[in-house]
Every structure is written in C-alpha cells, then in structure tokens.
MDAnalysis code that builds the backbone (N, CA, C; Angstrom):
import MDAnalysis as mda
import numpy as np

u = mda.Universe.empty(225, n_residues=75, atom_resindex=np.repeat(np.arange(75), 3), trajectory=True)
u.add_TopologyAttr("name", ["N", "CA", "C"] * 75)
u.add_TopologyAttr("resid", np.arange(1, 76))
u.add_TopologyAttr("resname", ["MET", "PRO", "SER", "GLY", "VAL", "VAL", "VAL", "ILE", "GLY", "LEU", "TYR", "LEU", "ILE", "PHE", "ALA", "ALA", "LEU", "GLY", "SER", "VAL", "GLY", "ALA", "TRP", "ALA", "ILE", "GLY", "LEU", "THR", "VAL", "GLU", "ALA", "ARG", "THR", "SER", "GLN", "ALA", "LEU", "SER", "LEU", "ILE", "VAL", "PHE", "LEU", "THR", "LEU", "PHE", "PHE", "SER", "ALA", "LEU", "ILE", "ILE", "ALA", "TRP", "PRO", "ILE", "ALA", "ALA", "ARG", "LEU", "THR", "GLU", "LYS", "LEU", "LEU", "GLY", "LYS", "ASP", "PRO", "GLU", "PRO", "GLU", "PRO", "GLU", "HIS"])
u.atoms.positions = np.array([
    [26.447, 94.987, 92.612],
    [25.473, 94.516, 93.390],
    [24.415, 93.821, 92.443],
    [23.678, 92.804, 92.777],
    [22.754, 92.254, 91.809],
    [21.430, 93.093, 91.688],
    [20.817, 93.121, 90.677],
    [19.746, 93.946, 90.561],
    [18.527, 93.391, 91.551],
    [18.486, 92.176, 91.717],
    [17.551, 91.480, 92.546],
    [17.524, 92.101, 93.902],
    [18.920, 92.335, 94.442],
    [18.928, 92.811, 95.908],
    [18.541, 94.293, 95.846],
    [18.756, 94.904, 94.753],
    [18.527, 96.609, 94.613],
    [16.925, 96.695, 94.780],
    [16.347, 95.761, 93.731],
    [14.989, 95.902, 93.724],
    [14.099, 95.566, 95.148],
    [14.659, 94.404, 95.674],
    [13.948, 93.997, 96.883],
    [14.204, 95.211, 98.185],
    [15.415, 95.737, 98.289],
    [15.584, 96.703, 99.035],
    [14.764, 97.872, 98.946],
    [14.783, 98.363, 97.635],
    [13.741, 99.524, 97.431],
    [12.459, 99.309, 97.649],
    [12.082, 98.040, 97.357],
    [10.540, 97.552, 97.557],
    [10.494, 97.607, 99.288],
    [11.239, 97.241, 99.922],
    [11.068, 97.226, 101.254],
    [11.211, 98.586, 101.958],
    [11.726, 99.729, 101.342],
    [11.991, 100.991, 101.819],
    [10.607, 101.550, 101.470],
    [10.072, 101.401, 100.246],
    [8.803, 102.191, 99.736],
    [7.545, 101.560, 100.494],
    [7.721, 100.057, 100.715],
    [6.581, 99.503, 101.515],
    [6.527, 100.291, 102.834],
    [7.566, 100.234, 103.459],
    [7.539, 100.661, 104.909],
    [7.003, 102.186, 104.965],
    [7.566, 103.030, 103.940],
    [7.209, 104.449, 104.086],
    [5.563, 104.442, 103.723],
    [5.145, 103.625, 103.039],
    [3.607, 103.636, 102.632],
    [2.773, 103.230, 103.866],
    [3.618, 102.155, 104.426],
    [2.899, 101.690, 105.716],
    [2.793, 102.592, 106.895],
    [3.641, 103.453, 107.045],
    [3.774, 104.490, 107.995],
    [2.718, 105.648, 107.588],
    [2.626, 106.010, 106.481],
    [1.713, 106.939, 105.937],
    [0.326, 106.299, 106.055],
    [-0.058, 104.962, 105.948],
    [-1.213, 104.621, 106.125],
    [-1.498, 104.582, 107.629],
    [-0.516, 104.155, 108.402],
    [-0.829, 104.260, 109.820],
    [-1.108, 105.844, 110.264],
    [-0.350, 106.751, 109.686],
    [-0.695, 108.055, 110.197],
    [-1.989, 108.667, 109.780],
    [-2.257, 108.355, 108.647],
    [-3.707, 108.540, 107.985],
    [-4.718, 107.963, 108.914],
    [-4.528, 106.620, 109.209],
    [-5.520, 105.887, 109.966],
    [-5.674, 106.536, 111.386],
    [-4.731, 106.917, 111.813],
    [-4.755, 107.794, 113.277],
    [-5.637, 108.922, 113.202],
    [-5.520, 109.691, 111.929],
    [-6.176, 111.066, 111.775],
    [-7.566, 110.761, 111.623],
    [-7.981, 109.786, 110.885],
    [-9.356, 109.345, 110.521],
    [-9.859, 108.956, 112.030],
    [-9.186, 108.206, 112.623],
    [-9.724, 107.823, 113.993],
    [-10.218, 108.676, 114.850],
    [-9.325, 109.943, 115.128],
    [-9.547, 110.712, 115.851],
    [-10.659, 111.922, 115.362],
    [-11.012, 111.803, 114.180],
    [-11.986, 112.546, 113.819],
    [-13.407, 111.850, 113.499],
    [-13.228, 110.597, 113.241],
    [-14.423, 109.638, 113.026],
    [-14.567, 108.534, 114.070],
    [-14.531, 107.252, 113.508],
    [-14.816, 106.069, 114.384],
    [-13.593, 105.120, 114.017],
    [-13.493, 104.119, 115.002],
    [-12.383, 103.063, 114.868],
    [-12.848, 102.260, 113.689],
    [-14.170, 102.066, 113.372],
    [-14.357, 101.175, 112.137],
    [-14.018, 101.605, 110.842],
    [-14.195, 102.791, 110.911],
    [-14.049, 103.583, 109.501],
    [-12.434, 103.820, 109.411],
    [-11.583, 103.945, 110.521],
    [-10.175, 104.126, 110.608],
    [-9.641, 102.754, 110.022],
    [-10.205, 101.706, 110.424],
    [-9.671, 100.346, 110.230],
    [-9.818, 100.171, 108.515],
    [-10.981, 100.462, 107.990],
    [-10.964, 100.385, 106.685],
    [-10.198, 101.252, 105.776],
    [-10.026, 102.483, 106.256],
    [-9.109, 103.425, 105.497],
    [-7.750, 102.693, 105.588],
    [-7.317, 102.616, 106.919],
    [-5.692, 101.939, 107.107],
    [-5.460, 100.579, 106.245],
    [-6.462, 99.666, 106.353],
    [-6.108, 98.511, 105.452],
    [-6.123, 98.640, 104.191],
    [-7.063, 99.651, 103.608],
    [-7.059, 99.912, 102.014],
    [-5.776, 100.729, 101.773],
    [-5.153, 101.448, 102.526],
    [-4.215, 102.354, 102.286],
    [-2.869, 101.458, 102.422],
    [-2.848, 100.512, 103.444],
    [-1.903, 99.629, 103.676],
    [-1.417, 98.674, 102.510],
    [-2.692, 97.897, 102.045],
    [-2.430, 96.976, 101.155],
    [-2.058, 97.781, 99.818],
    [-2.758, 98.821, 99.407],
    [-2.352, 99.594, 98.349],
    [-0.858, 100.090, 98.254],
    [-0.477, 100.373, 99.368],
    [1.014, 100.713, 99.536],
    [1.730, 99.565, 98.966],
    [1.601, 98.366, 99.577],
    [2.372, 97.033, 99.273],
    [2.165, 96.875, 97.726],
    [1.109, 96.999, 97.138],
    [0.887, 96.802, 95.841],
    [1.600, 97.751, 94.966],
    [1.568, 98.912, 95.227],
    [1.935, 100.128, 94.450],
    [3.752, 100.195, 94.526],
    [4.138, 99.737, 95.769],
    [5.713, 99.830, 95.935],
    [6.422, 98.825, 95.015],
    [6.004, 97.904, 94.474],
    [6.609, 97.073, 93.576],
    [6.824, 97.614, 92.328],
    [5.733, 98.117, 91.521],
    [6.216, 98.686, 90.193],
    [7.095, 99.904, 90.447],
    [7.160, 100.763, 91.474],
    [7.931, 101.844, 91.633],
    [9.440, 101.484, 91.985],
    [9.590, 100.304, 92.715],
    [10.772, 99.995, 92.839],
    [11.490, 99.201, 91.548],
    [10.750, 98.489, 90.879],
    [11.094, 98.135, 89.451],
    [11.555, 99.147, 88.786],
    [10.753, 99.999, 88.479],
    [11.139, 101.227, 87.639],
    [12.332, 102.013, 87.963],
    [12.285, 102.192, 89.368],
    [13.597, 102.862, 89.954],
    [14.868, 102.066, 89.571],
    [14.732, 100.890, 89.915],
    [15.937, 99.944, 89.691],
    [16.348, 99.931, 88.251],
    [15.380, 99.850, 87.314],
    [15.847, 99.878, 85.794],
    [16.570, 101.387, 85.530],
    [16.093, 102.434, 86.120],
    [16.828, 103.621, 85.785],
    [17.986, 103.761, 86.575],
    [18.263, 102.994, 87.608],
    [19.541, 103.290, 88.360],
    [20.490, 102.299, 87.883],
    [20.124, 101.238, 87.491],
    [21.297, 100.171, 86.868],
    [21.152, 99.935, 85.412],
    [19.902, 100.472, 84.768],
    [20.072, 100.356, 83.399],
    [19.622, 98.855, 82.819],
    [19.169, 98.225, 83.620],
    [18.773, 96.728, 83.250],
    [17.413, 96.299, 83.892],
    [17.128, 95.089, 83.294],
    [15.827, 94.646, 83.756],
    [15.905, 94.011, 85.141],
    [15.126, 94.453, 86.285],
    [15.207, 93.955, 87.633],
    [14.999, 92.430, 87.801],
    [14.580, 91.708, 86.790],
    [14.110, 90.393, 86.899],
    [15.260, 89.404, 86.855],
    [15.610, 88.242, 87.671],
    [16.790, 87.591, 87.787],
    [16.990, 86.840, 86.579],
    [18.220, 86.621, 86.248],
    [18.466, 85.816, 85.083],
    [18.358, 84.489, 85.354],
    [18.010, 83.640, 84.504],
    [17.913, 82.024, 84.688],
    [19.303, 81.302, 84.910],
    [19.281, 80.469, 85.674],
    [20.423, 79.813, 86.328],
    [20.769, 78.727, 85.139],
    [22.019, 78.408, 85.072],
    [22.454, 77.371, 84.116],
    [22.540, 75.928, 84.684],
])
C-alpha cells in the first residue's frame, strides 16, 4: 500500500477522534457556562485537532512503513 494512502487514512482517523473530543468538551463547557464560551473552546480545540493530526499521522506512518510519507515525484 502506498505511504500516501496510509498517511491520509491515519490523518482522517486522528482528525475525527480530535473532532469528537472537541465536541464532547464543548458540550461540557456549554452545560457549565455559556454558549459563547463553548463555541470559542470548541473551535479552538477543533482546529487544533486538525493541525496536530497531520504530524502525528506522518510520524506514525514513518514508524509503520519505515519511509518518508511524502509522495515520490512522477517521471
């Protein structure tokens, strides 16, 4: 399986898990405070999860496949 497919698949998994975590924390904050604060917390965590998921997926792909996850140039 090409490393590009693996890294994208892992990214989607980690991004989805981070999004669900952000949603759950946002709901908890909303129950204890206000909707406005909950929205700020959710958006911060959501975009952070998307940003952090890529380096995690790339490093895990390197460990699993033992090579660089970047695609090779085409001839």
